[in-house]
C-alpha positions as CSV (number, residue, x, y, z in Angstrom):
1,M,149.4,-59.0,-106.5
2,T,148.0,-55.5,-106.1
3,E,145.2,-54.6,-108.6
4,F,145.6,-51.2,-110.3
5,V,142.6,-49.4,-111.8
6,H,142.8,-46.3,-114.0
7,K,139.7,-44.1,-113.5
8,P,139.7,-40.5,-114.8
9,Y,137.7,-37.9,-112.9
10,D,134.0,-37.9,-113.7
11,K,133.8,-34.1,-113.4
12,I,136.3,-31.3,-113.0
13,Y,135.1,-27.9,-111.7
14,V,137.0,-24.8,-112.8
15,R,136.4,-21.7,-110.7
16,D,138.2,-19.2,-112.9
17,M,139.8,-19.0,-116.3
18,I,142.3,-16.2,-117.1
19,K,143.5,-15.5,-120.6
20,L,146.9,-13.7,-120.4
21,S,149.4,-12.2,-122.8
22,L,152.4,-14.4,-123.3
23,D,154.6,-11.9,-121.3
24,D,152.1,-11.8,-118.4
25,L,151.9,-15.6,-118.3
26,I,155.7,-15.9,-118.2
27,S,156.0,-13.2,-115.5
28,M,153.4,-14.9,-113.4
29,M,154.9,-18.4,-113.7
30,S,158.5,-17.2,-113.3
31,S,157.7,-16.0,-109.8
32,L,156.6,-19.4,-108.7
33,E,158.8,-22.2,-107.4
34,A,157.9,-24.5,-110.2
35,A,158.5,-22.1,-113.1
36,S,157.2,-24.2,-116.0
37,V,154.0,-24.4,-118.0
38,Y,152.2,-27.1,-120.1
39,W,151.6,-26.9,-123.8
40,I,148.9,-28.6,-125.8
41,D,147.4,-27.7,-129.2
42,G,148.6,-24.1,-129.4
43,V,148.0,-23.3,-125.8
44,L,150.4,-22.6,-122.9
45,F,148.7,-23.1,-119.6
46,A,148.9,-23.9,-115.9
47,S,146.2,-25.0,-113.5
48,F,146.0,-24.4,-109.8
49,A,144.2,-26.7,-107.4
50,M,142.1,-25.4,-104.6
51,T,143.7,-25.5,-101.1
52,E,143.3,-29.0,-99.8
53,S,140.7,-29.7,-97.2
54,E,138.8,-32.6,-95.7
55,E,135.8,-31.6,-97.8
56,L,137.7,-31.6,-101.0
57,A,139.3,-34.9,-100.2
58,K,135.8,-36.4,-99.9
59,K,134.8,-34.9,-103.3
60,E,137.9,-36.5,-104.8
61,M,136.8,-39.8,-103.4
62,Q,133.6,-39.2,-105.4
63,N,135.7,-38.7,-108.5
64,K,135.3,-34.9,-108.6
65,M,138.1,-32.4,-108.8
66,F,138.1,-28.7,-108.1
67,L,140.5,-26.3,-109.8
68,D,140.9,-22.7,-108.4
69,K,142.0,-21.4,-111.8
70,I,143.5,-22.0,-115.2
71,I,145.8,-19.4,-116.7
72,F,146.6,-19.6,-120.4
73,A,148.0,-17.9,-123.4
74,V,147.9,-18.7,-127.1
75,Y,151.3,-20.1,-128.2
76,E,151.1,-21.9,-131.6
77,K,154.2,-24.1,-131.7
78,Y,155.8,-26.2,-128.9
79,T,159.2,-25.1,-127.7
80,K,161.2,-26.5,-124.7
81,T,161.4,-23.0,-123.2
82,V,159.6,-19.7,-123.8
83,K,161.1,-16.2,-123.2
84,S,159.3,-12.9,-122.5
85,S,160.2,-9.6,-124.1
86,T,162.1,-8.8,-120.9
87,N,164.2,-12.0,-121.2
88,L,162.4,-14.0,-118.4
89,E,162.5,-17.7,-119.5
90,I,160.5,-20.6,-118.2
91,G,160.3,-24.3,-119.2
92,V,157.5,-25.7,-121.3
93,L,156.3,-29.3,-120.9
94,N,154.6,-30.9,-123.9
95,M,151.6,-32.7,-122.5
96,Q,150.1,-33.6,-125.9
97,K,149.9,-37.3,-124.9
98,S,147.7,-36.6,-121.9
99,K,144.0,-37.4,-122.6
100,L,142.9,-35.4,-119.6
101,Y,144.8,-32.2,-120.7
102,Q,143.7,-32.7,-124.3
103,D,140.1,-32.7,-123.1
104,L,140.7,-29.7,-120.8
105,I,142.2,-27.6,-123.7
106,A,139.4,-28.6,-126.1
107,W,136.9,-27.5,-123.5
108,L,138.8,-24.3,-122.8
109,K,138.7,-23.4,-126.5
110,S,134.9,-23.8,-126.5
111,Q,134.5,-21.3,-123.7
112,P,133.6,-17.6,-124.5
113,I,136.9,-16.4,-122.9
114,W,138.9,-18.1,-125.7
115,N,137.8,-15.5,-128.2
116,E,138.3,-12.5,-125.9
């Protein structure tokens, strides 16, 4: 039988963090093919991986991940969808059970940009 091993990344590098208004986040995400965002602990967010390359694949084999950016907005309570003031609507996925995303949001809240 095949052996399966769960091993989280040792380190995730984030190149940029962008705090947006709720309307701006919805506008940005609604223009993408996968128009949905994640929610954890009062934060709506999406992360974008860097463009795949052979070098990045080698780094992933070393248990490192590189994110190009994380965009986020404060949104206190989870809802299945979120609507902008101009009636754009996108889906929201509750990722509260993801340890990786819980850690990411806790880290994000500790960064100076959180209080801007």
